C-alpha positions as CSV (number, residue, x, y, z in Angstrom):
1,X,53.2,-51.0,-11.1
2,X,52.4,-48.7,-14.2
3,X,49.0,-50.6,-14.5
4,X,48.1,-49.7,-10.9
5,X,48.8,-46.2,-11.4
6,X,46.9,-46.0,-14.5
7,X,43.9,-47.9,-12.8
8,X,44.1,-45.5,-9.9
9,X,44.1,-42.5,-12.1
10,X,41.1,-43.9,-13.9
11,X,39.3,-44.5,-10.7
12,X,39.9,-41.0,-9.6
13,X,39.1,-39.4,-12.9
14,X,35.9,-41.5,-12.9
15,X,35.2,-40.3,-9.1
16,X,35.6,-36.9,-10.2
17,X,33.4,-37.0,-12.9
18,X,30.7,-38.8,-11.0
19,X,31.0,-36.2,-8.4
20,X,30.7,-33.3,-10.9
21,X,27.8,-35.1,-12.6
22,X,25.9,-35.6,-9.1
23,X,26.4,-31.9,-8.1
24,X,25.2,-30.8,-11.5
25,X,22.2,-33.1,-11.4
26,X,21.4,-31.7,-8.1
27,X,21.6,-28.2,-9.0
28,X,19.4,-28.8,-12.0
29,X,16.6,-30.4,-9.7
30,X,16.8,-28.2,-6.7
31,X,14.1,-25.8,-6.4
32,X,15.1,-22.2,-6.4
33,X,13.4,-19.6,-4.3
34,X,11.1,-17.5,-6.4
35,X,8.5,-14.5,-6.1
36,X,10.5,-13.6,-2.8
37,X,8.8,-10.9,-1.2
38,X,8.5,-8.9,2.2
39,X,5.0,-9.1,4.1
40,X,5.0,-6.6,7.0
41,X,2.1,-5.3,9.0
42,X,2.6,-3.3,12.2
43,X,6.3,-4.2,12.2
44,X,5.6,-8.1,12.1
45,X,7.6,-9.0,9.2
46,X,7.5,-12.0,7.1
47,X,9.8,-13.3,4.2
48,X,7.9,-15.3,1.7
49,X,8.7,-17.2,-1.6
50,X,7.7,-20.1,-3.7
51,X,7.7,-23.2,-4.6
52,X,7.3,-25.7,-1.7
53,X,10.1,-28.0,-1.9
54,X,10.3,-31.7,-2.2
55,X,13.3,-33.5,-0.6
56,X,15.2,-30.0,-0.2
57,X,14.9,-27.4,2.6
58,X,15.7,-23.8,2.9
59,X,17.7,-21.8,5.0
60,X,17.4,-18.0,5.2
61,X,20.2,-15.4,6.0
62,X,20.1,-11.9,6.4
63,X,22.5,-8.9,6.3
64,X,22.6,-5.1,6.3
65,X,24.9,-2.4,5.0
66,X,27.2,-4.9,3.6
67,X,27.8,-6.8,6.9
68,X,28.4,-10.3,7.6
69,X,25.6,-12.8,6.7
70,X,23.6,-14.1,9.8
71,X,21.4,-17.0,9.8
72,X,17.8,-16.7,11.2
73,X,17.6,-19.4,14.0
74,X,14.2,-20.2,13.2
75,X,14.6,-20.8,9.4
76,X,17.5,-23.1,9.3
77,X,16.7,-26.2,7.0
78,X,12.9,-25.6,6.9
79,X,10.4,-27.1,4.4
80,X,8.0,-24.1,4.8
81,X,8.2,-21.3,2.5
82,X,8.1,-18.3,4.7
83,X,10.4,-16.9,7.7
84,X,9.3,-14.6,10.4
85,X,12.2,-12.3,10.7
86,X,10.6,-9.5,13.0
87,X,12.8,-10.0,15.8
88,X,16.1,-10.3,13.8
89,X,15.3,-6.9,11.8
90,X,16.4,-4.4,14.2
91,X,17.2,-1.5,14.5
92,X,14.1,-1.0,12.4
93,X,15.9,2.0,10.5
94,X,18.4,-0.3,8.9
95,X,17.9,-1.5,5.2
96,X,18.2,-5.3,5.3
97,X,18.3,-8.0,2.6
98,X,17.9,-11.9,3.0
99,X,19.2,-14.7,1.0
100,X,17.5,-17.9,0.7
101,X,19.8,-21.0,0.1
102,X,18.1,-24.3,-1.1
103,X,19.5,-27.4,0.8
104,X,19.1,-31.1,0.4
105,X,17.5,-32.8,3.1
106,X,20.9,-34.9,3.7
107,X,23.7,-32.3,2.5
108,X,26.7,-34.6,3.8
109,X,27.6,-35.3,0.4
110,X,27.5,-31.9,-1.3
111,X,28.8,-28.6,-1.0
112,X,26.0,-26.0,-0.2
113,X,27.7,-23.6,-2.5
114,X,26.6,-25.5,-5.6
115,X,22.9,-25.0,-4.9
116,X,20.7,-22.1,-5.9
117,X,20.1,-19.2,-3.7
118,X,18.1,-16.1,-4.1
119,X,18.3,-12.5,-2.7
120,X,15.4,-10.6,-1.5
121,X,14.8,-6.9,-2.6
122,X,16.0,-4.5,0.2
123,X,13.5,-3.8,3.1
124,X,13.5,-1.0,5.7
125,X,10.9,-1.9,8.3
126,X,10.7,1.6,9.9
127,X,9.9,2.9,6.5
128,X,8.0,0.5,4.6
129,X,6.0,-1.9,7.1
130,X,2.3,-1.3,6.5
131,X,0.0,0.1,9.3
132,X,-3.3,-1.5,10.1
133,X,-6.6,0.2,10.5
134,X,-7.0,1.8,13.9
135,X,-10.0,1.8,16.3
136,X,-11.6,5.1,17.3
137,X,-14.6,6.9,19.0
138,X,-16.4,10.0,17.9
139,X,-18.6,12.0,20.1
140,X,-20.5,15.3,19.6
141,X,-18.8,17.8,21.9
142,X,-21.2,20.7,21.4
143,X,-23.0,22.4,18.8
144,X,-20.9,22.3,15.6
145,X,-18.0,20.0,17.0
146,X,-17.1,16.5,17.3
147,X,-14.2,15.0,19.5
148,X,-12.4,12.0,17.9
149,X,-10.2,9.7,20.1
150,X,-7.9,7.1,18.3
151,X,-6.4,3.8,19.5
152,X,-2.9,3.1,18.3
153,X,-2.6,-0.4,16.7
154,X,-0.4,-2.9,18.6
155,X,2.6,-4.4,17.6
156,X,4.4,-7.8,18.2
157,X,7.3,-6.1,20.0
158,X,7.4,-6.1,23.9
159,X,9.6,-3.9,26.3
160,X,9.5,-4.0,30.1
161,X,6.6,-6.5,30.2
162,X,4.4,-4.1,27.8
163,X,3.3,-4.6,24.2
164,X,4.5,-1.6,22.0
165,X,2.1,0.3,20.1
166,X,3.0,1.9,16.6
167,X,3.3,5.2,18.5
168,X,6.1,3.6,20.7
169,X,7.9,3.0,17.6
170,X,7.1,6.0,15.4
171,X,6.9,8.3,18.1
172,X,6.5,12.1,16.6
173,X,6.4,10.8,13.2
174,X,3.0,9.0,13.7
175,X,0.1,11.3,12.7
176,X,-3.5,10.4,11.9
177,X,-5.6,11.5,8.7
178,X,-9.4,12.1,9.5
179,X,-11.8,12.2,6.9
180,X,-15.4,13.2,7.2
181,X,-18.7,13.9,5.5
182,X,-22.3,15.1,6.3
183,X,-24.6,12.2,6.0
184,X,-26.5,12.3,2.4
185,X,-23.5,14.4,0.8
186,X,-20.6,13.1,-1.2
187,X,-18.4,15.9,-0.4
188,X,-15.4,14.8,2.1
189,X,-12.9,16.8,3.9
190,X,-9.6,15.5,5.3
191,X,-7.8,16.8,8.4
192,X,-4.6,15.8,10.1
193,X,-4.1,15.3,13.9
194,X,-0.4,14.9,15.6
195,X,-1.9,12.9,18.6
196,X,-4.5,10.5,19.3
197,X,-7.1,13.0,20.0
198,X,-8.7,15.9,18.3
199,X,-11.7,18.1,17.7
200,X,-13.4,18.7,14.5
201,X,-15.4,21.9,14.1
202,X,-17.2,23.9,11.7
203,X,-20.0,21.2,11.4
204,X,-23.6,21.9,11.0
205,X,-25.6,21.7,14.0
206,X,-28.0,18.7,14.5
207,X,-26.7,17.1,11.4
208,X,-25.3,13.7,11.4
209,X,-21.7,13.3,10.1
210,X,-19.7,10.0,9.0
211,X,-15.9,9.4,10.5
212,X,-13.0,7.4,9.0
213,X,-9.3,7.4,10.5
214,X,-6.2,6.2,9.0
215,X,-2.5,6.4,10.4
216,X,-0.3,8.8,8.6
217,X,3.6,9.2,8.3
218,X,4.7,12.1,6.4
219,X,8.4,11.3,6.7
220,X,7.8,8.1,4.8
221,X,8.0,7.9,0.8
222,X,4.4,8.5,-0.7
223,X,3.7,4.8,-1.4
224,X,4.2,3.9,2.7
225,X,2.7,7.1,4.1
226,X,-0.8,6.2,4.9
227,X,-2.2,3.2,6.8
228,X,-5.4,1.4,6.2
229,X,-8.6,3.3,6.6
230,X,-10.7,2.2,9.7
231,X,-14.5,1.4,10.0
232,X,-16.7,4.1,9.4
233,X,-18.7,5.6,12.5
234,X,-21.3,8.3,12.4
235,X,-22.8,10.7,14.7
236,X,-26.5,10.5,15.4
237,X,-27.6,14.0,14.6
238,X,-31.2,15.4,14.9
239,X,-33.7,14.4,12.3
240,X,-36.9,16.0,11.3
241,X,-40.2,14.1,10.8
242,X,-39.8,13.8,6.9
243,X,-36.2,12.6,7.4
244,X,-37.5,9.9,9.9
245,X,-40.2,8.7,7.6
246,X,-39.2,6.0,5.1
247,X,-39.9,6.3,1.2
248,X,-42.9,3.6,1.8
249,X,-44.2,5.6,4.8
250,X,-44.3,8.9,2.5
251,X,-45.9,7.3,-0.4
252,X,-48.5,5.7,1.7
253,X,-49.1,8.9,3.5
254,X,-49.4,10.6,0.2
255,X,-52.1,8.2,-0.8
256,X,-54.2,8.7,2.0
257,X,-54.1,12.5,1.7
258,X,-55.0,12.2,-1.8
259,X,-57.9,9.7,-1.0
260,X,-59.3,12.0,1.6
261,X,-59.1,15.1,-0.7
262,X,-61.0,13.2,-3.2
263,X,-63.5,11.9,-0.9
264,X,-63.9,15.5,0.4
265,X,-64.5,16.8,-3.1
266,X,-67.0,14.3,-4.0
267,X,-68.9,14.7,-1.0
268,X,-68.9,18.3,-1.6
269,X,-69.8,18.2,-5.1
270,X,-72.7,15.8,-4.2
271,X,-74.0,18.0,-1.4
272,X,-73.9,21.0,-3.8
273,X,-76.0,19.2,-6.4
274,X,-78.4,18.0,-3.9
275,X,-78.8,21.6,-2.5
276,X,-79.3,22.8,-6.1
277,X,-81.8,20.2,-6.9
278,X,-83.8,20.8,-3.4
279,X,-83.7,24.5,-4.1
280,X,-85.1,24.0,-7.7
281,X,-87.8,22.0,-6.5
282,X,-88.9,24.5,-3.9
283,X,-89.0,27.3,-6.4
284,X,-91.1,25.0,-8.7
285,X,-93.7,24.5,-5.7
286,X,-93.8,28.2,-5.0
287,X,-94.8,28.9,-8.5
288,X,-97.7,26.4,-8.7
């Protein structure tokens, strides 16, 4: 009986040691999520990390204000290294944190608490999501004035069958910065509109001006206040003949002008000499 008890203890001890060794070995080889960062544009928010796992998966949980952890339904035991959390991170004013848990493909033999996990930096979608470049049109309204109309970038959110724009989310916090300059001039001027439409005045009549626009949210921290600049657009303006001519045309015209002048001067000189010679010959005949 004593021998059986001793053998049983040895077997149990060996089993405990083997389990501990297997857990330790698994933990040593399980890839831990690194380089965790938020990538968010127009409130579509992805959580990304490295490295790509082999024989392991990742599960993403998120929380806010010390609330309970919640698993993202689309990011449970995934082999990818990104998770779309756009729909989970609401209300957008909250500050969220995520936890990326490494899991074996077959996790029936292990306690998940023994595997590595990595916390993300805190993220607030409303205050940190980047804003893409807006499209706009510019028209000359009258002499010295131009009208600028801006189209709000779309988001990935829908409400009542309508795709929401950034203004639907940011509301009165959204403004637009307009940067413009006269063609051929390096001096730029910036103005800010509170709406999607505004008028730029004080322009030189008949001159071409170039414009760019960017979303501007003054309520945010300075790092996230301004969106991406749009593609530049220029008004046509009225050009004189010299402005419309290219450098090659100007050089060619100048060459022709100089050539004509040389020909005129040469002909004039030759005519004068011939006239003088004729006059001298006439005088000589008279004397004889």
